[in-house]
C-alpha positions in Angstrom: -47.2 20.4 6.2 -47.3 23.5 8.5 -50.3 24.3 10.7 -50.9 27.0 13.3 -53.3 26.4 16.2 -54.4 28.9 18.8 -55.0 27.8 22.4 -58.1 28.9 24.1 -59.7 28.2 27.4 -60.0 24.5 26.6 -57.9 22.4 28.9 -56.8 20.1 26.1 -56.4 20.7 22.3 -56.6 17.8 19.9 -55.1 17.9 16.4 -55.3 15.1 13.9 -51.8 14.7 12.5 -52.2 11.7 10.2 -54.7 8.9 9.7 -52.8 7.1 12.5 -51.8 9.8 15.0 -53.6 12.5 17.0 -51.8 15.1 19.0 -53.2 16.2 22.4 -51.7 19.2 24.1 -52.8 21.1 27.3 -52.9 24.8 27.3 -49.4 26.2 27.9 -48.8 27.4 31.5 -46.3 30.2 32.0 -43.4 29.8 34.5 -41.6 32.4 36.3 -38.5 31.9 34.2 -40.3 32.8 30.9 -40.8 29.2 29.8 -44.1 27.5 29.2 -44.9 24.0 30.5 -46.9 21.9 28.0 -48.1 18.3 28.4 -48.1 16.6 25.1 -49.5 13.2 24.1 -49.6 11.5 20.7 -52.4 8.9 20.4 -52.9 6.1 18.0 -55.3 3.1 17.6 -54.4 -0.2 19.2 -53.6 -3.0 16.7 -55.5 -5.7 18.5 -59.3 -5.8 18.7 -61.2 -4.1 20.2 -59.4 -1.2 18.7 -59.1 1.6 21.2 -57.1 4.8 21.5 -53.7 4.3 23.2 -50.7 6.5 23.9 -47.8 6.3 21.4 -45.9 9.0 23.2 -46.4 11.1 26.3 -44.0 13.9 27.5 -43.9 17.2 29.2 -42.1 20.1 27.4 -40.7 23.4 28.6 -41.0 25.8 25.7 -39.5 29.2 25.2 -41.3 31.6 22.8 -38.1 32.2 20.8 -37.1 28.5 20.4 -38.4 25.4 18.5 -38.7 21.9 19.9 -38.3 18.8 17.8 -40.4 15.7 18.6 -39.7 12.6 16.5 -39.4 8.8 16.6 -42.9 7.5 15.6 -43.0 5.4 12.5 -45.4 6.1 9.6 -47.1 3.5 7.4 -45.0 4.4 4.4 -41.8 3.6 6.4 -41.3 7.3 7.1 -41.1 9.0 10.4 -43.4 11.5 12.1 -41.5 14.7 12.9 -43.1 17.5 14.8 -41.5 21.0 15.1 -43.2 22.9 17.8 -42.9 26.7 18.3 -44.8 28.8 20.7 -45.8 32.4 19.9 -47.2 34.6 22.7 -49.5 37.5 22.1 -48.8 40.7 24.0 -52.1 40.4 26.0 -51.2 36.8 27.2 -47.9 37.7 28.9 
């Protein structure tokens, strides 16, 4: 599925991806070279009791507004794979 999310003044945005995975991203920070630094985490529930939220993936990305980034490698229950395609759009008043 395709979803669009706007960042606001929140430090971290949480998006429920599936019943197993939640995406956490910090608000993008613009660099001098035109790229935006974004810290990304994908969280899941531990398999062992007591069930608690744990990191399945943690990374820092440098995004260009005109490019897409592919994040993949996490297994889904149906033996598929979670694939995220991230694209950053910057409004004129944010640059």
